[in-house]
N, C-alpha and C positions, 0 to 999 in steps of 0.2 A: 449510515453505520459501517464505517468500517472502510470508506476511500483511501485512503492517504493508507492505511495495514498494510488494505489490498496493490494499492503501485508501490508504496515500498520491498512488499515483499516479492514482486514481480522484478526489480530493479537488483535487489541481494543477491535473484536467481540466480538475475542473467552475465552480471557481475563478478560473480565463484564458475562461472563458465565462459567470462573470459569479453565480456562488452563491457565498452563504455559508456556510462548513464550520466547523464544533469538532471536533480533533478531542484525544480523551481518549489519552491515552497513560500506558497501566501498566508498561510494557516500557520502554521507553525513553525521554530527558530529550526535550525542547523543542528542545538545543543540538545533538544526535545527530539528532532529525529536521528540524532546518533545516539541517544538512550534507548530509543525503541531497536532499533538496526541490533547495537548490544546484547540488551533482554531475548530479540531472535533468537539469534546465530548463538548464545551461550547458553540459554536458559535461563538466566537470575532472572528474577522479576525486575519489571521499571521501578516497581514501586524500592527494591532494595536498595538497585543501584543510584536511583535518584537518595534516596536517605543514608546513602553509605555503610545500612544492617551487611555486612559481608564478612564471612569469617577468611580467613590463611588461605583455603583453597577455592573460596570463592575470587578471589583478592587475584588468585595467579591465573585463571580461569580466568577471567573478566582481562588481563591484561596482552594473555595468548587472543584472545578471541580481539581486543581491539587492536596486536597487529595482523592479524590476516583481515579486518575488515580495510588496514591501511593501505595494504597490498591491494584489492580491491580497487577498482576505476569506478569511485561512485564521487562528485563534487555535488557539494547542494551548493543548493543559490535561493538564499532568505530576505532578498530584498522586500520590500513591501509596498515598491511601487514597479509595477510590470504594464507594460504596456506590447500590445499585438508587434511594435515595432522593437522596443528593446529585446522581443522573444526571436525575433528573426537574427537579429543583428546576434545575440549572448550565443546561440545556438547554433548559428556558422563559424564565432567567433570560438567554442566547444569542439565544434567537429574540426576547426583546421587543428586545433594546440592536443588533444583528442585521439580525435579520431570517433567524437562518440558517436555511438549505436542505437541511444533510445536519450528521450527528451522528457522527462514527466512533467505538467501544468498540473499544481494544488491549489488553488481547483480555479476554474472557469471562470466561476459567478466574480468572483475578486480579483482578476484582473480589470486596470486602468480604461475607462471606456470614456469617447467625448462625451461632454454632455450634453451640447447638441446632439446628438444622434439616438436614433431609436436602442433602447437597450439589448430587444429582439435581434434586430437587426446587426448591432455590432456585434454583438455572440455569434452569431451568424459567419459576420464574416470570419470572426478569429474562429474560429471554425475551420471554414473554407480556406486560412488563411493558413495553419498546422498541414492540413493534407499538402500542400504546395511543400512545404517543410519538411516533411515526412522526404517527402520527393528529392530534393535538392540534395539533404543530406543522406536518401539512399540507405533511412533508417527509419525507426518507427518514433511514433510523435504521440504520446500520450494523456490524455487530457481529462483530470477528472470531474464530476461536473455535480450538483445538486439536482434533485429531484422533485419536483412540485411540493408543500408541503401538506396541505389536505392529503398526498398520500401519503408520507412519510407518519398523517396522526391516524389514518385508516388500513398500516400495514400489516397489526391481525389478522385485520379479512381479506386483504389482497393481495397477489405479488408486484410488484412493480409493471407500468408496459415502457416499450416505446415513447409513445406518445405524454409519457411523464414527467418525461429531458429536461428537466428546466429552464424557462424563457423562450427556447427557437429550437423550430421542428429539423431546421441547418443542422444540427448539430446529430441527430439521423443519418440522415442525409450525406453527411458527407465524414461521418465515421469506417471504413472498415468492420471494426469488428466493433460492438456497444456489450459490455457485462456489465448487469444490476446485481447491488450485492445488494442481500435482501435478508432481516433478522427482524422477527418477530417485534422483539423488543435491544433493550437495550442491554437486561439483566443474561440476553439468552444465551447459551452457548450451541445452537442450531441453526444453522444458516445456508443458504445459500447461493449461487453461481448461478446468476440466468443468463446464458449466451445468447440475446435476443436479434442479433444479427452479426453475420459472419457474408461477408463477402465474396473473401477466397474461397473457402469450403464449403461454405453452407453449414459447416457442422453447431448449431444452434441445439439447446435443451438445456436441463434443467440439471446444475451437477449440486447435491449434498456438500458442505461443508462445516466443521466445527471448528467454534471462534473460540480461540485463550486467550480470553480476559489479559492474563498474569505475561502474556507474552507477544501481545499486541499480534500474532499470526492468526492465518487459515489454516486449514488442514485438511487432504483429502483424505478418502476411503484407504488409501495405497500408503497415509502413512501408519507408521505404528504406534502414534498418540491419540490420534485420530480417536476410535473407540472408546479410552477414556475419557477424555478431554465431552467428547461428544452425551457419552454417559452421566456425565456431573450434571446436565440442563440448565446450570442457572449459574449466575458468577459466584456464588455466597457457598454451594455443592463443590465450584471446581478451588473455590479459593481451602478448602478442608481439606477434602482432595491431594491438595499441593502440602500442607502439613505435614498429612500422613505421610506424602512418599517422602518425602524429606527427612522423615522422624526414621524409616526405613532405609536411609542411602548414607545414613550419617555415617555408618562404618567402614563406605569403603573409597578406595584410595584415589588419587588427584586425578592420577597416570588410570586409572579407570573409565573413571570420569571425563575423561578428554577419549580415552580409542572409543569409546559409545558413543561420541557425541553422533547425532545425526546430524549434516548441515547441510 
């Protein structure tokens, strides 16, 4: 519930601070991810962008946002086939071409593995390979991973733990940092980022985040929109609050909207 959104936010934040990122997407197309990025940064909902339900101000704002994102160094690779070998080769090529700082793979269980190899062992081998890849490119490799389905179905009863990472304990063993994304159900705006492991700094703990369904973003308590989204509690309530917000702000000029945007 939100692993792609969380990974994309990390890329957007890093890119806006000058980092170079490559995002290997095995689940979503580059067009879908581009719309999400435009929505997250501009504040225009993915639905409005997808269905072209934009007024003149929103159109200009979207063009401005697209220009800003175009200047950010984020490369999206949505090839449907990605093996461990492909990941290493393409990542090193991107490091040479773009001086890549961050490699994201979304998500681990969709990678191509040898049919003759045990799945748990294959997943574990990829996790270890990514550890070495991070050293080689002197950057970060971020893997998104599923948790066990029984855990997802019982998420209202308990939070996920390290042992719930699907397929292999080697994921936990190889990773320097493990962050578990938790929401009690798909409609809730209440979420947690659970830092279950931090080998470098030991900074484990649970952090409340609000999930904005319409901009596909997680907000920490320091964000000005956190309380607004958190108080909505459900996706439907958030939809109604957004309608009211848009109605109130209709008279704002485009310049005021742009000047007040929180990137």
